[in-house]
C-alpha positions as CSV (number, residue, x, y, z in Angstrom):
1,M,11.4,19.1,49.2
2,A,14.6,21.0,49.6
3,F,14.6,24.6,50.4
4,G,17.5,27.1,50.1
5,S,18.7,28.9,53.2
6,F,19.8,32.5,53.8
7,E,23.1,31.5,55.3
8,Q,26.1,32.9,53.7
9,G,28.5,30.1,53.1
10,D,31.1,29.1,50.5
11,E,29.4,25.7,49.8
12,I,26.1,25.7,47.9
13,E,24.4,22.3,47.8
14,A,22.8,21.4,44.5
15,N,19.1,20.6,44.4
16,A,18.8,17.1,42.9
17,E,15.0,16.8,43.1
18,I,12.8,16.7,40.0
19,N,10.1,19.3,39.8
20,M,6.9,17.4,39.1
21,I,4.5,20.4,39.0
22,P,5.0,21.3,35.3
23,F,4.6,17.7,34.3
24,I,1.4,17.3,36.2
25,D,0.0,20.6,34.7
26,I,0.7,19.3,31.2
27,M,-0.9,15.9,32.0
28,L,-4.1,17.6,33.4
29,V,-4.4,19.8,30.3
30,L,-4.1,16.8,28.0
31,L,-6.6,14.9,30.1
32,I,-9.1,17.7,29.8
33,I,-8.5,18.0,26.0
34,F,-9.1,14.2,25.5
35,M,-12.2,14.3,27.7
36,I,-13.7,17.0,25.6
37,T,-12.7,15.5,22.2
38,A,-13.5,11.8,22.8
39,P,-17.3,12.1,22.7
40,L,-17.1,14.1,19.5
41,M,-15.3,11.2,17.7
42,S,-18.0,8.7,18.4
43,H,-20.8,10.4,16.6
44,A,-21.5,9.1,13.1
45,V,-23.6,10.5,10.4
46,K,-26.8,8.4,10.1
47,V,-27.6,7.7,6.5
48,D,-30.5,5.6,5.3
49,L,-29.0,3.7,2.4
50,P,-31.2,2.4,-0.3
51,K,-31.8,-1.4,-0.7
52,A,-31.0,-3.0,-4.0
53,S,-30.6,-6.5,-5.2
54,S,-28.0,-7.4,-7.8
55,Q,-26.7,-10.6,-9.3
56,P,-22.9,-11.3,-9.8
57,L,-21.7,-11.2,-13.3
58,L,-21.3,-14.7,-14.5
59,I,-19.5,-13.8,-17.7
60,K,-15.8,-13.6,-16.8
61,T,-13.2,-13.5,-19.5
62,K,-10.2,-15.8,-19.1
63,P,-7.1,-14.0,-18.1
64,V,-4.3,-13.6,-20.6
65,E,-1.2,-15.5,-19.4
66,I,2.1,-13.9,-20.5
67,A,5.3,-15.6,-19.5
68,V,8.7,-14.0,-19.9
69,L,11.5,-16.5,-19.9
70,A,15.0,-15.9,-18.6
71,D,16.5,-15.8,-22.1
72,G,13.9,-13.1,-23.1
73,G,11.5,-15.4,-24.9
74,I,7.8,-14.6,-24.5
75,R,4.8,-16.9,-24.4
76,V,1.2,-15.8,-24.6
77,N,-1.2,-18.5,-23.2
78,G,1.6,-21.0,-23.8
79,N,2.3,-20.1,-27.4
80,P,5.7,-18.6,-28.3
81,V,5.4,-15.1,-29.6
82,P,8.3,-12.9,-30.9
83,A,8.9,-9.7,-28.9
84,E,8.2,-7.5,-31.9
85,G,4.8,-9.1,-32.6
86,L,3.6,-9.1,-29.0
87,A,1.3,-6.1,-29.3
88,A,-0.3,-7.6,-32.4
89,A,-0.7,-11.0,-30.6
90,L,-2.5,-9.2,-27.7
91,A,-4.8,-7.1,-30.0
92,P,-7.6,-9.8,-30.4
93,F,-8.2,-9.9,-26.6
94,P,-10.9,-7.6,-25.1
95,D,-9.8,-4.4,-23.4
96,D,-11.3,-5.5,-20.1
97,S,-9.2,-8.8,-20.0
98,E,-6.8,-9.3,-17.1
99,V,-3.1,-10.0,-17.9
100,H,-1.2,-12.3,-15.6
101,L,2.5,-11.7,-16.1
102,R,4.9,-14.4,-15.1
103,A,8.6,-13.3,-15.3
104,D,11.5,-15.6,-14.6
105,R,13.7,-14.5,-11.7
106,K,16.7,-14.0,-14.0
107,T,14.7,-12.1,-16.6
108,P,16.3,-8.6,-17.4
109,Y,14.0,-5.7,-16.4
110,E,14.2,-4.4,-20.0
111,A,12.3,-7.5,-21.3
112,V,9.5,-7.1,-18.7
113,A,9.3,-3.3,-19.5
114,R,8.8,-4.1,-23.2
115,V,6.0,-6.6,-22.3
116,L,4.3,-4.0,-20.2
117,S,4.6,-1.4,-23.0
118,A,3.1,-3.9,-25.5
119,T,0.2,-4.6,-23.2
120,S,-0.4,-0.9,-22.9
121,E,-0.3,-0.4,-26.6
122,S,-2.8,-3.2,-27.2
123,G,-5.3,-1.6,-24.7
124,L,-4.9,-4.1,-21.9
125,S,-4.6,-2.1,-18.7
126,K,-5.3,-4.7,-15.9
127,V,-1.8,-6.3,-15.4
128,G,-1.0,-8.4,-12.4
129,F,2.4,-9.9,-11.6
130,V,2.3,-13.6,-10.6
131,T,4.8,-14.6,-7.9
132,E,5.4,-17.6,-5.7
133,Q,4.8,-17.6,-2.0
134,L,7.9,-17.6,0.3
135,D,8.2,-20.7,2.4
């Protein structure tokens, strides 16, 4: 460590050493805090959960396949449907049916938004977008 002297001189040398004591104090305080809080995080609430047996639902409705082509054409399960009559074409499907929406890459967003609006009007709320995986 460098100590200053009481000599009266014109030249004062700069102290270039880093004072490590504040850093060590902070690290010791953090260590104590973590030592106190670490055991508290490992305690979990013990809950005796009930046992139950259930069978998976075998009745699964087939998803509704909607394709929106680049030119704005719409197909429901492979059948062409006009954009104005899409909500009416989706009405016969049950409300819990899933909708798989396939939109062409060059499809305008407005056409996709109209299809989403028509699915909402017909009561179909489970909509998933189908994409291809990147290579």
